C-alpha positions as CSV (number, residue, x, y, z in Angstrom):
1,M,82.0,157.4,111.3
2,R,83.1,160.1,113.2
3,R,86.7,160.6,114.2
4,A,86.4,160.0,117.8
5,D,84.5,156.7,116.9
6,L,87.7,155.8,114.9
7,I,89.8,156.8,117.6
8,H,88.0,154.6,120.1
9,K,87.9,151.7,117.8
10,V,91.8,151.9,117.0
11,E,92.4,151.7,120.7
12,K,90.3,149.2,121.5
13,R,91.7,147.0,118.8
14,K,95.4,147.8,119.9
15,K,94.5,146.9,123.5
16,A,92.9,143.2,122.4
17,L,96.0,142.6,120.3
18,N,98.5,143.9,123.1
19,I,100.6,145.8,120.7
20,T,103.2,148.2,122.1
21,I,106.1,150.0,120.4
22,E,108.5,147.3,121.3
23,N,106.4,144.4,119.9
24,L,106.0,146.3,116.7
25,A,110.0,146.8,117.0
26,K,110.7,143.4,117.3
27,L,108.0,142.2,114.4
28,S,109.5,144.7,112.0
29,H,113.2,144.0,113.0
30,L,114.0,147.5,113.7
31,G,115.0,149.5,116.9
32,V,112.6,150.9,119.3
33,R,114.2,154.5,118.6
34,T,113.5,153.8,115.1
35,V,109.9,153.1,115.5
36,N,109.5,156.1,117.8
37,R,110.8,158.2,115.2
38,F,108.7,156.9,112.7
39,F,105.5,157.7,114.7
40,S,106.4,160.9,115.7
41,R,107.2,162.0,112.4
42,R,103.7,160.8,111.1
43,G,101.8,162.8,114.0
44,C,100.6,159.6,115.7
């Protein structure tokens, strides 16, 4: 699988599940700033 195909697959799945940073923060019992920091450090 090419990188572009993988990115497309992940974006499609994210839309299907309707996952946002806010939803992820609520599910993980963390703040939105914490989740944003995590993703920015990971290069996502």
